[in-house]
C-alpha positions as CSV (number, residue, x, y, z in Angstrom):
1,X,-18.3,-21.2,-105.3
2,X,-17.4,-17.5,-105.6
3,X,-19.5,-15.0,-107.5
4,X,-16.5,-13.3,-109.1
5,X,-15.5,-16.4,-111.1
6,X,-17.0,-16.7,-114.6
7,X,-15.6,-19.2,-117.2
8,X,-14.1,-17.7,-120.3
9,X,-15.3,-18.6,-123.9
10,X,-12.0,-20.5,-124.5
11,X,-13.3,-23.5,-122.4
12,X,-14.9,-26.2,-124.5
13,X,-18.6,-26.7,-124.2
14,X,-18.2,-30.3,-123.2
15,X,-16.3,-29.3,-120.1
16,X,-19.4,-27.6,-118.7
17,X,-22.0,-30.2,-119.4
18,X,-22.2,-31.0,-115.7
19,X,-21.2,-27.6,-114.4
20,X,-23.6,-25.8,-111.9
21,X,-23.0,-22.6,-113.9
22,X,-25.9,-22.2,-116.4
23,X,-24.8,-21.4,-119.9
24,X,-27.1,-20.5,-122.8
25,X,-25.9,-20.1,-126.4
26,X,-27.8,-17.4,-128.3
27,X,-27.6,-16.7,-132.0
28,X,-28.7,-13.5,-133.7
29,X,-32.0,-13.2,-135.5
30,X,-31.5,-10.8,-138.4
31,X,-33.4,-9.5,-141.4
32,X,-30.9,-9.5,-144.2
33,X,-27.6,-7.7,-143.3
34,X,-29.2,-5.5,-140.7
35,X,-28.6,-5.4,-137.0
36,X,-30.0,-8.2,-134.8
37,X,-33.7,-7.7,-134.0
38,X,-33.7,-10.5,-131.5
39,X,-31.7,-13.5,-130.1
40,X,-32.7,-17.2,-129.8
41,X,-31.0,-19.8,-127.8
42,X,-29.8,-22.9,-129.6
43,X,-28.0,-24.8,-126.8
44,X,-28.3,-25.1,-123.1
45,X,-26.1,-26.9,-120.5
46,X,-28.0,-29.0,-117.9
47,X,-28.0,-26.2,-115.3
48,X,-29.4,-23.7,-117.9
49,X,-31.9,-26.3,-119.1
50,X,-33.3,-26.7,-115.6
51,X,-33.5,-23.0,-115.2
52,X,-35.2,-22.3,-118.5
53,X,-37.7,-25.2,-118.2
54,X,-38.4,-24.4,-114.5
55,X,-39.3,-20.8,-115.3
56,X,-41.0,-21.6,-118.5
57,X,-38.8,-19.3,-120.5
58,X,-39.3,-19.1,-124.3
59,X,-36.7,-19.6,-126.9
60,X,-36.5,-15.9,-127.9
61,X,-34.6,-13.7,-125.6
62,X,-37.3,-11.0,-126.0
63,X,-39.7,-13.4,-124.2
64,X,-37.4,-13.3,-121.1
65,X,-37.9,-9.6,-120.5
66,X,-41.0,-10.1,-118.5
67,X,-39.5,-12.8,-116.3
68,X,-35.8,-11.9,-116.0
69,X,-35.0,-8.5,-114.5
70,X,-31.8,-6.7,-115.2
71,X,-31.4,-7.8,-118.9
72,X,-29.4,-5.3,-121.0
73,X,-31.1,-3.5,-123.9
74,X,-30.8,-4.7,-127.5
75,X,-28.2,-2.1,-128.3
76,X,-25.8,-3.3,-125.5
77,X,-26.2,-6.9,-126.6
78,X,-25.8,-6.1,-130.2
79,X,-22.5,-4.3,-129.3
80,X,-21.3,-7.7,-127.8
81,X,-22.0,-9.4,-131.1
82,X,-20.7,-6.8,-133.4
83,X,-17.7,-5.5,-131.4
84,X,-16.9,-8.5,-129.3
85,X,-17.0,-6.5,-126.0
86,X,-18.0,-8.7,-123.1
87,X,-21.0,-7.4,-121.0
88,X,-21.4,-8.1,-117.2
89,X,-24.6,-7.5,-115.3
90,X,-26.8,-8.9,-112.5
91,X,-30.0,-10.7,-113.3
92,X,-33.0,-11.5,-111.0
93,X,-35.4,-14.3,-111.7
94,X,-38.5,-15.5,-110.0
95,X,-40.3,-14.2,-106.9
96,X,-41.0,-15.1,-103.3
97,X,-39.2,-18.2,-102.1
98,X,-38.2,-19.2,-105.7
99,X,-36.5,-15.9,-106.6
100,X,-32.8,-16.2,-107.5
101,X,-30.0,-13.8,-108.3
102,X,-27.3,-14.4,-110.9
103,X,-24.1,-12.7,-111.9
104,X,-24.4,-12.8,-115.7
105,X,-21.8,-12.3,-118.4
106,X,-22.5,-12.1,-122.2
107,X,-19.5,-13.1,-124.4
108,X,-19.4,-13.1,-128.2
109,X,-19.8,-16.5,-129.7
110,X,-20.1,-16.7,-133.5
111,X,-23.0,-14.6,-134.7
112,X,-24.4,-14.5,-131.2
113,X,-23.2,-14.7,-127.7
114,X,-22.9,-17.1,-124.8
115,X,-24.7,-16.1,-121.6
116,X,-23.1,-17.4,-118.4
117,X,-25.2,-17.3,-115.2
118,X,-23.6,-17.8,-111.8
119,X,-26.1,-18.3,-108.9
120,X,-25.2,-15.7,-106.2
121,X,-28.5,-16.0,-104.3
122,X,-26.9,-17.3,-101.1
123,X,-24.1,-14.7,-101.0
124,X,-26.6,-11.9,-101.8
125,X,-29.0,-13.1,-99.0
126,X,-26.0,-13.1,-96.7
127,X,-25.0,-9.6,-97.8
128,X,-28.6,-8.4,-97.4
129,X,-28.8,-10.0,-93.9
130,X,-25.6,-8.3,-93.0
131,X,-26.8,-5.0,-94.3
132,X,-30.1,-5.4,-92.4
133,X,-28.1,-6.2,-89.3
134,X,-25.9,-3.2,-89.8
135,X,-29.0,-1.0,-90.4
136,X,-30.6,-2.4,-87.2
137,X,-27.4,-1.6,-85.3
138,X,-27.3,1.9,-86.7
139,X,-31.0,2.3,-85.8
140,X,-30.2,1.1,-82.2
141,X,-27.3,3.5,-81.9
142,X,-29.4,6.3,-83.4
143,X,-32.1,5.6,-80.9
144,X,-29.6,5.5,-78.1
145,X,-28.1,8.8,-79.2
146,X,-31.6,10.3,-79.5
147,X,-32.4,9.1,-76.0
148,X,-29.1,10.6,-74.7
149,X,-29.8,13.9,-76.4
150,X,-33.4,13.8,-75.2
151,X,-32.3,13.0,-71.6
152,X,-29.7,15.8,-71.6
153,X,-32.1,18.3,-73.2
154,X,-34.9,17.4,-70.8
155,X,-32.4,17.2,-67.9
156,X,-33.4,13.7,-66.8
157,X,-32.0,10.2,-66.4
158,X,-33.6,6.8,-66.6
159,X,-33.1,4.0,-64.1
160,X,-34.1,0.4,-63.7
161,X,-34.0,-1.8,-60.6
162,X,-34.0,-5.6,-60.9
163,X,-35.1,-7.7,-57.9
164,X,-33.2,-10.7,-59.2
165,X,-29.8,-9.0,-59.2
166,X,-30.7,-6.4,-56.6
167,X,-28.9,-3.8,-58.8
168,X,-29.7,-0.4,-60.3
169,X,-29.0,0.4,-64.0
170,X,-28.7,4.1,-65.0
171,X,-28.6,5.8,-68.3
172,X,-25.1,6.9,-69.4
173,X,-25.6,10.6,-68.5
174,X,-26.3,9.8,-64.8
175,X,-22.9,10.9,-63.5
176,X,-23.0,14.3,-65.1
177,X,-26.7,14.6,-64.2
178,X,-26.0,14.2,-60.5
179,X,-22.7,16.2,-60.6
180,X,-20.6,13.2,-59.6
181,X,-17.4,11.5,-60.8
182,X,-17.7,9.0,-63.6
183,X,-19.3,5.7,-62.5
184,X,-21.3,7.4,-59.7
185,X,-24.1,6.5,-59.0
186,X,-23.2,2.9,-59.2
187,X,-25.5,-0.2,-59.3
188,X,-26.4,-0.2,-55.6
189,X,-29.0,1.7,-53.8
190,X,-26.4,3.0,-51.3
191,X,-24.4,4.5,-54.2
192,X,-27.5,6.4,-55.3
193,X,-28.3,7.6,-51.8
194,X,-24.8,9.0,-51.7
195,X,-25.9,11.5,-54.3
196,X,-28.8,12.6,-52.1
197,X,-28.4,15.5,-49.7
198,X,-27.5,14.1,-46.3
199,X,-30.6,15.6,-44.6
200,X,-32.9,13.8,-47.0
201,X,-31.3,10.3,-47.4
202,X,-33.6,8.7,-44.8
203,X,-36.7,10.1,-46.4
204,X,-35.6,9.1,-49.9
205,X,-34.8,5.5,-48.7
206,X,-38.3,5.3,-47.2
207,X,-39.8,6.7,-50.4
208,X,-38.1,3.9,-52.5
209,X,-39.5,1.3,-50.1
210,X,-43.0,2.7,-50.4
211,X,-42.5,2.7,-54.2
212,X,-41.8,-1.0,-54.2
213,X,-45.3,-1.6,-52.6
214,X,-47.1,1.0,-54.7
215,X,-49.6,-0.1,-57.3
216,X,-49.2,2.1,-60.4
217,X,-46.9,5.2,-60.9
218,X,-45.5,7.1,-57.9
219,X,-43.4,10.2,-57.5
220,X,-41.4,12.1,-54.9
221,X,-39.0,15.0,-54.7
222,X,-35.7,15.3,-53.1
223,X,-32.5,17.4,-53.0
224,X,-29.3,16.2,-54.4
225,X,-25.8,17.4,-53.4
226,X,-23.1,17.5,-56.1
227,X,-19.5,16.7,-55.5
228,X,-18.7,20.4,-55.5
229,X,-21.3,21.2,-52.9
230,X,-24.0,22.5,-55.3
231,X,-27.6,21.6,-54.2
232,X,-30.1,20.7,-56.9
233,X,-33.8,19.8,-56.7
234,X,-34.9,16.5,-58.3
235,X,-38.2,14.7,-58.9
236,X,-38.3,10.9,-59.2
237,X,-41.1,9.2,-61.2
238,X,-41.3,5.4,-61.3
239,X,-43.5,2.4,-61.5
240,X,-43.1,-1.0,-59.9
241,X,-44.0,-4.3,-61.6
242,X,-45.1,-7.2,-59.5
243,X,-45.4,-11.0,-59.9
244,X,-47.3,-13.1,-57.4
245,X,-47.4,-10.1,-55.1
246,X,-43.7,-9.5,-55.1
247,X,-41.8,-6.5,-56.7
248,X,-39.7,-7.9,-59.5
249,X,-38.7,-4.7,-61.4
250,X,-38.8,-0.9,-61.1
251,X,-38.5,1.5,-63.9
252,X,-38.4,5.3,-63.8
253,X,-36.9,8.6,-64.5
254,X,-35.3,11.4,-62.4
255,X,-35.9,15.0,-63.5
256,X,-33.9,18.0,-62.6
257,X,-36.6,20.5,-61.4
258,X,-34.3,23.1,-59.9
259,X,-35.2,25.8,-62.3
260,X,-38.9,24.9,-62.1
261,X,-38.7,25.1,-58.3
262,X,-37.0,28.5,-58.5
263,X,-39.6,29.7,-60.9
264,X,-42.4,28.5,-58.6
265,X,-40.7,30.1,-55.6
266,X,-40.4,33.4,-57.6
267,X,-44.0,33.0,-58.7
268,X,-45.2,32.5,-55.2
269,X,-43.1,35.5,-54.1
270,X,-44.6,37.6,-56.9
271,X,-48.1,36.5,-55.9
272,X,-47.4,37.3,-52.3
273,X,-46.1,40.7,-53.3
274,X,-49.2,41.2,-55.4
275,X,-51.4,40.2,-52.5
276,X,-49.6,42.5,-50.1
277,X,-49.6,45.4,-52.5
278,X,-53.3,45.0,-53.0
279,X,-53.9,44.7,-49.3
280,X,-51.6,47.7,-48.5
281,X,-53.1,50.1,-51.1
282,X,-56.7,48.8,-50.6
283,X,-57.2,49.2,-54.3
284,X,-59.4,46.9,-56.3
285,X,-57.0,45.3,-58.9
286,X,-58.6,43.9,-62.1
287,X,-57.5,42.0,-65.2
288,X,-59.7,42.3,-68.3
289,X,-59.2,39.6,-70.9
290,X,-60.5,40.8,-74.3
291,X,-60.8,37.3,-75.8
292,X,-63.6,36.2,-73.5
293,X,-64.6,39.5,-72.1
294,X,-63.9,38.2,-68.6
295,X,-62.7,40.4,-65.8
296,X,-60.8,39.0,-62.8
297,X,-61.3,41.1,-59.7
298,X,-59.0,41.4,-56.8
299,X,-59.8,40.5,-53.2
300,X,-60.1,44.1,-52.1
301,X,-63.4,44.4,-54.0
302,X,-65.2,43.2,-50.9
303,X,-63.7,45.9,-48.6
304,X,-64.0,48.7,-51.2
305,X,-67.2,47.9,-53.1
306,X,-69.0,45.3,-50.9
307,X,-68.9,42.5,-53.5
308,X,-67.0,39.3,-53.3
309,X,-64.8,38.7,-56.4
310,X,-67.0,35.8,-57.6
311,X,-70.1,38.1,-57.4
312,X,-68.6,40.5,-59.9
313,X,-68.9,40.0,-63.6
314,X,-67.5,41.2,-66.9
315,X,-67.6,44.4,-68.8
316,X,-71.4,44.7,-69.1
317,X,-71.7,44.1,-65.3
318,X,-69.2,46.8,-64.6
319,X,-70.9,49.2,-67.1
320,X,-74.3,48.8,-65.5
321,X,-73.0,49.9,-62.1
322,X,-71.5,53.2,-63.2
323,X,-73.6,56.2,-62.3
324,X,-75.9,57.0,-65.2
325,X,-74.6,60.6,-65.4
326,X,-71.0,59.3,-65.7
327,X,-71.6,56.1,-67.8
328,X,-71.4,57.5,-71.3
329,X,-68.2,59.5,-70.8
330,X,-66.4,56.7,-68.9
331,X,-67.3,53.9,-71.4
332,X,-66.4,56.0,-74.5
333,X,-63.1,57.0,-72.9
334,X,-62.3,53.4,-72.2
335,X,-63.1,52.1,-75.7
336,X,-61.2,55.0,-77.3
337,X,-58.1,54.1,-75.3
338,X,-58.3,50.5,-76.4
339,X,-59.2,51.0,-80.0
340,X,-56.9,54.0,-80.7
341,X,-53.7,52.2,-79.9
342,X,-53.2,54.0,-76.5
343,X,-51.3,52.5,-73.7
344,X,-53.2,53.8,-70.7
345,X,-56.6,54.9,-69.6
346,X,-57.8,56.9,-66.5
347,X,-61.3,57.6,-65.5
348,X,-62.9,59.2,-62.4
349,X,-66.6,58.3,-61.8
350,X,-69.2,57.1,-59.4
351,X,-69.6,53.3,-58.9
352,X,-72.5,51.6,-57.2
353,X,-71.6,49.9,-53.9
354,X,-73.4,46.6,-53.1
355,X,-75.5,48.5,-50.6
356,X,-76.9,50.7,-53.3
357,X,-74.9,53.8,-52.5
358,X,-72.3,55.3,-54.9
359,X,-68.6,55.6,-54.1
360,X,-66.2,58.0,-56.0
361,X,-63.5,55.9,-57.7
362,X,-60.3,56.7,-59.6
363,X,-59.9,53.9,-62.2
364,X,-56.6,53.4,-64.1
365,X,-55.6,50.7,-66.6
366,X,-52.7,49.7,-68.9
367,X,-53.4,48.1,-72.3
368,X,-51.3,45.0,-73.1
369,X,-50.9,44.2,-76.9
370,X,-49.7,41.2,-78.8
371,X,-46.8,41.1,-81.3
372,X,-49.1,42.6,-84.1
373,X,-50.1,45.5,-81.9
374,X,-53.6,44.2,-81.2
375,X,-55.2,44.7,-77.8
376,X,-55.0,41.5,-75.8
377,X,-55.8,42.5,-72.2
378,X,-56.0,45.4,-69.8
379,X,-54.8,45.5,-66.2
380,X,-55.6,48.2,-63.8
381,X,-56.7,49.3,-60.3
382,X,-59.8,51.0,-58.9
383,X,-59.2,53.4,-56.0
384,X,-61.9,54.6,-53.6
385,X,-61.5,58.4,-53.6
386,X,-64.7,59.2,-51.8
387,X,-62.9,60.7,-48.8
388,X,-60.6,62.6,-51.0
389,X,-63.6,64.1,-52.8
390,X,-65.0,65.1,-49.4
391,X,-61.7,66.6,-48.4
392,X,-61.6,68.6,-51.6
393,X,-65.1,69.8,-50.9
394,X,-64.1,70.8,-47.4
395,X,-61.1,72.6,-48.8
396,X,-63.3,74.5,-51.2
397,X,-65.6,75.4,-48.3
398,X,-62.5,76.6,-46.3
399,X,-61.4,78.6,-49.3
400,X,-64.8,80.3,-49.4
401,X,-64.5,80.9,-45.7
402,X,-61.0,82.5,-46.1
403,X,-62.4,84.8,-48.7
404,X,-65.1,85.9,-46.3
405,X,-62.6,86.2,-43.5
406,X,-60.3,88.4,-45.6
407,X,-63.3,90.5,-46.5
408,X,-64.2,90.9,-42.9
409,X,-60.7,91.9,-42.0
410,X,-60.3,94.3,-44.9
411,X,-63.7,95.9,-44.8
412,X,-66.0,95.1,-41.9
413,X,-63.4,95.7,-39.2
414,X,-61.5,98.5,-40.7
415,X,-64.6,100.7,-41.4
416,X,-65.7,101.0,-37.7
417,X,-62.1,101.4,-36.6
418,X,-61.6,104.2,-39.1
419,X,-64.7,105.9,-37.7
420,X,-63.3,105.6,-34.1
421,X,-60.0,107.1,-35.2
422,X,-61.6,110.0,-37.2
423,X,-64.0,110.7,-34.3
424,X,-61.1,111.0,-31.8
425,X,-59.2,113.2,-34.2
426,X,-62.2,115.4,-34.7
427,X,-62.7,115.9,-31.0
428,X,-59.1,117.0,-30.5
429,X,-59.4,119.5,-33.4
430,X,-62.8,121.0,-32.4
431,X,-61.3,123.2,-29.8
432,X,-59.5,123.4,-26.5
433,X,-60.5,120.4,-24.3
434,X,-59.8,119.9,-20.7
435,X,-56.5,118.1,-20.1
436,X,-58.2,114.9,-19.0
437,X,-60.4,114.8,-22.1
438,X,-57.5,115.7,-24.4
439,X,-55.5,112.8,-23.0
440,X,-58.5,110.4,-23.5
441,X,-58.9,111.5,-27.1
442,X,-55.1,110.9,-27.8
443,X,-55.3,107.5,-26.2
444,X,-58.3,106.5,-28.3
445,X,-56.5,107.7,-31.5
446,X,-53.3,105.8,-30.6
447,X,-55.1,102.6,-29.8
448,X,-57.1,102.8,-33.0
449,X,-53.9,103.2,-35.0
450,X,-52.3,100.3,-33.2
451,X,-55.4,98.2,-33.8
452,X,-55.3,99.1,-37.5
453,X,-51.7,97.9,-37.7
454,X,-52.7,94.6,-36.1
455,X,-55.6,94.2,-38.6
456,X,-53.2,94.9,-41.4
457,X,-50.7,92.3,-40.1
458,X,-53.5,89.7,-39.7
459,X,-54.7,90.4,-43.2
460,X,-51.1,89.9,-44.6
461,X,-50.8,86.7,-42.6
462,X,-54.1,85.4,-44.0
463,X,-53.0,86.3,-47.6
464,X,-49.6,84.7,-47.2
465,X,-50.8,81.5,-45.6
466,X,-54.2,80.9,-47.1
467,X,-54.6,82.8,-50.3
468,X,-51.5,82.0,-52.3
469,X,-49.2,84.8,-51.2
470,X,-49.2,88.5,-50.6
471,X,-50.1,90.4,-53.8
472,X,-47.5,93.0,-55.2
473,X,-48.0,96.1,-57.3
474,X,-44.6,96.1,-59.1
475,X,-43.3,99.4,-60.6
476,X,-40.0,101.2,-61.1
477,X,-38.9,102.1,-57.5
478,X,-36.0,104.0,-55.9
479,X,-35.3,102.1,-52.7
480,X,-33.2,104.8,-50.9
481,X,-36.1,107.2,-51.4
482,X,-38.5,104.7,-49.8
483,X,-36.1,104.2,-46.9
484,X,-35.7,107.9,-46.3
485,X,-39.4,108.5,-46.2
486,X,-39.9,105.7,-43.7
487,X,-37.0,107.0,-41.6
488,X,-38.5,110.5,-41.5
489,X,-41.9,109.2,-40.3
490,X,-40.3,107.0,-37.6
491,X,-38.0,109.8,-36.4
492,X,-41.1,112.0,-35.9
493,X,-42.8,109.2,-34.0
494,X,-39.7,108.4,-31.8
495,X,-38.0,111.8,-31.3
496,X,-35.7,110.5,-28.6
497,X,-34.1,107.7,-30.7
498,X,-31.1,108.1,-33.0
499,X,-31.9,106.8,-36.6
500,X,-29.1,106.8,-39.2
501,X,-29.6,106.3,-42.9
502,X,-26.8,105.5,-45.4
503,X,-27.1,104.9,-49.2
504,X,-24.4,103.7,-51.5
505,X,-24.5,102.7,-55.2
506,X,-27.5,102.4,-57.5
507,X,-30.9,102.0,-55.8
508,X,-33.2,101.7,-58.8
509,X,-35.3,98.5,-59.4
510,X,-38.7,97.1,-60.2
511,X,-40.4,96.5,-56.8
512,X,-43.6,97.3,-54.9
513,X,-42.7,100.6,-53.1
514,X,-45.5,100.3,-50.5
515,X,-44.5,96.7,-49.5
516,X,-40.8,97.6,-49.3
517,X,-41.8,100.6,-47.0
518,X,-43.6,98.0,-44.9
519,X,-40.4,95.8,-44.8
520,X,-38.2,98.8,-43.7
521,X,-40.9,100.0,-41.1
522,X,-41.2,96.5,-39.6
523,X,-37.4,95.9,-39.4
524,X,-36.7,99.4,-37.9
525,X,-39.8,99.0,-35.6
526,X,-38.4,95.7,-34.4
527,X,-35.0,97.3,-33.7
528,X,-36.7,100.2,-31.8
529,X,-38.6,97.8,-29.7
530,X,-36.0,95.1,-28.9
531,X,-32.7,96.9,-29.4
532,X,-30.7,99.0,-26.9
533,X,-32.3,102.4,-26.4
534,X,-29.1,104.3,-26.2
535,X,-27.5,103.1,-29.4
536,X,-28.1,104.2,-33.0
537,X,-30.2,102.2,-35.5
538,X,-28.5,102.2,-38.9
539,X,-30.3,101.6,-42.2
540,X,-28.0,101.0,-45.2
541,X,-28.9,100.7,-48.9
542,X,-26.1,99.2,-51.0
543,X,-26.6,98.8,-54.8
544,X,-24.8,95.9,-56.5
545,X,-24.7,94.9,-60.1
546,X,-27.6,92.5,-60.2
547,X,-29.1,92.9,-56.7
548,X,-30.0,95.3,-54.0
549,X,-28.9,95.0,-50.4
550,X,-30.8,96.5,-47.5
551,X,-29.4,96.3,-43.9
552,X,-30.9,97.3,-40.6
553,X,-28.5,97.1,-37.6
554,X,-29.0,97.9,-33.9
555,X,-26.9,97.4,-30.8
556,X,-28.2,95.5,-27.8
557,X,-28.5,92.1,-26.3
558,X,-28.1,89.4,-29.0
559,X,-30.9,87.1,-30.0
560,X,-30.5,83.7,-28.3
561,X,-29.2,81.1,-30.7
562,X,-32.1,78.7,-30.2
563,X,-34.6,81.4,-31.3
564,X,-32.8,82.2,-34.6
565,X,-34.3,79.2,-36.4
566,X,-37.9,80.2,-35.5
567,X,-37.4,84.0,-35.6
568,X,-39.5,84.5,-38.8
569,X,-42.3,82.2,-37.8
570,X,-45.7,83.9,-37.1
571,X,-46.6,84.8,-33.6
572,X,-43.0,84.4,-32.5
573,X,-41.4,87.2,-30.3
574,X,-37.8,87.6,-29.2
575,X,-37.4,86.9,-25.5
576,X,-35.8,90.2,-24.4
577,X,-37.9,90.6,-21.2
578,X,-39.9,93.5,-22.7
579,X,-43.6,93.3,-23.3
580,X,-44.3,93.5,-27.0
581,X,-47.2,95.7,-28.4
582,X,-47.7,93.5,-31.5
583,X,-48.8,90.1,-32.4
584,X,-45.4,88.8,-33.4
585,X,-46.2,89.0,-37.1
586,X,-43.7,91.7,-38.2
587,X,-40.7,89.5,-39.1
588,X,-43.0,86.9,-40.6
589,X,-44.5,89.5,-42.9
590,X,-41.0,90.8,-43.7
591,X,-39.9,87.4,-44.9
592,X,-43.1,86.8,-46.9
593,X,-42.8,90.2,-48.7
594,X,-39.1,89.8,-49.5
595,X,-39.6,86.2,-50.8
596,X,-42.6,87.5,-52.9
597,X,-40.1,89.8,-54.5
598,X,-37.8,86.8,-55.3
599,X,-35.3,87.8,-52.5
600,X,-34.2,86.5,-49.2
601,X,-33.7,87.8,-45.6
602,X,-31.0,86.9,-43.1
603,X,-30.1,87.7,-39.6
604,X,-26.8,87.8,-37.7
605,X,-26.8,88.6,-34.0
606,X,-23.6,88.8,-31.8
607,X,-22.6,90.4,-28.5
608,X,-20.0,92.6,-30.1
609,X,-21.8,93.7,-33.3
610,X,-25.4,93.6,-32.2
611,X,-28.2,92.4,-34.5
612,X,-28.2,93.0,-38.3
613,X,-31.1,92.0,-40.6
614,X,-29.9,91.8,-44.3
615,X,-32.4,91.8,-47.2
616,X,-31.2,90.7,-50.7
617,X,-33.5,91.8,-53.6
618,X,-33.2,91.0,-57.3
619,X,-33.0,94.1,-59.4
620,X,-36.2,93.2,-61.2
621,X,-38.9,91.3,-59.1
622,X,-40.7,90.3,-62.3
623,X,-37.9,87.8,-62.9
624,X,-37.6,85.5,-59.9
625,X,-34.1,84.3,-59.0
626,X,-33.1,80.9,-60.2
627,X,-32.5,79.6,-56.7
628,X,-35.7,81.0,-55.2
629,X,-37.5,77.6,-55.4
630,X,-41.2,78.0,-55.4
631,X,-41.2,81.6,-54.3
632,X,-42.9,83.7,-57.0
633,X,-44.0,87.3,-57.2
634,X,-47.7,87.8,-57.1
635,X,-48.6,90.8,-59.2
636,X,-51.9,92.4,-58.5
């Protein structure tokens, strides 16, 4: 029997008396000439009679609507009767084990229609079973695809070992997972061990044997070697099932943990760097979590503050140990940095050591914020600056000492020296003295003058080294005039020496005339003392567009090359074999005075040309040269 075959109305009724196809003849129920308001059956074949009686169906078709599902509406059935258009549909009768499906066809028959019902229950059940089977297959394939995707995403494979067949079964992605050709690893343990790094095959084989004896889950790590030589890190997790004390089956997964291992190695390295940094700096590192107000303290807390990390508490514990005089300022500054959206905070205060004393600390922190800009945590370090504080105090004390020392040099020593010098001069002027006394008075006066020069040099050294530089009184100055005055004074003091002065170009500038006179006097005095006694000492002033050049030259034995690099250092003297009358500060003071003007001094010494000191000065010392570095004019 096929569900597509339905007898036509041209077949005689008698031919279907014993047919398994149910047939019901319905006639229209009308009111006058109107459209049918219902249909009633007037004849049934045996198959239809068994169906109608078995289901207790009434005579009117309207009574079937609660039992037969799928019946067309009255308008559709009326169209069959009025227009003669056949109508095909599927009907469902009954429920549970008694439910049946029919392919139905309504065909015009007189003033009604014949309803043919072909039982298609078996074919429908078969089709439904086939659909259910197909759906199950699709579900299995979908689960397999989901498993494949899950395994690939999670970078893992599954495996199963059967004791009966002594074989391994792998998930389809095993070859790509282990970086091997298709089909590897195979069903044997030896094939799997071929994917393991040669150095670890023995250990992995022993781990599998131990897994067979294990009760419950077990795990081990190993390194695998791909076909191209790449080495990856894997972790195997499995469980063994036993029967009568014998392993019958093993199930598990293998995970690729290479990236995890790299991350852990990097994390351990970072932790080690953190530990070494904390140890090297001896700073107390801290991490403040705003959510629970907890502060994690670094290990250096014991060395710096005397507390073990576990003995230290949160924000309130920290606040209580700040010196009372510093507490309000420090706490308000910290909260302002956190609440105002700032990124960093710095505080310098006194913190109570475990022994009760206070240490000076410099505390610094950075605020970490979440995606919405809210403060989440703060990380920082606490540095013990107690020694630095003491050093600053010592430096301040030394500064006060320098001030007193300069005062002693400038006032307390000069005053009695001036009295000695004036007394010697007064003795010589009082009247004729015996030659011996006259000579003693001149010697006293000359010694006092030399001592005064030494005091002046020491005072300049102290100012240059300890007081921020030699002060200058800058004013419009004519350098040739300054040089000529110094040359005249030195000529009178050294009548037997030849001093030559040359001037060329403009010589006007903004300088300290007294300090430049000191530069010229020291350079010429150095030439007089260390140069050849028979040769001339030449002083030249050369005016250039933006600078002024001063040169002092003298003949004589050249300065040894190894002494040129330290020539301008204090207390250094040129080794000419002559005994110097000074302290070796003249050239040092020359360099300090020139650099205070924003200039520089050079020296060139050869056998043929003698020794020449060259001073380069900017035209205006109020505007230091660009390449003068940190040398600045100090204006008093």
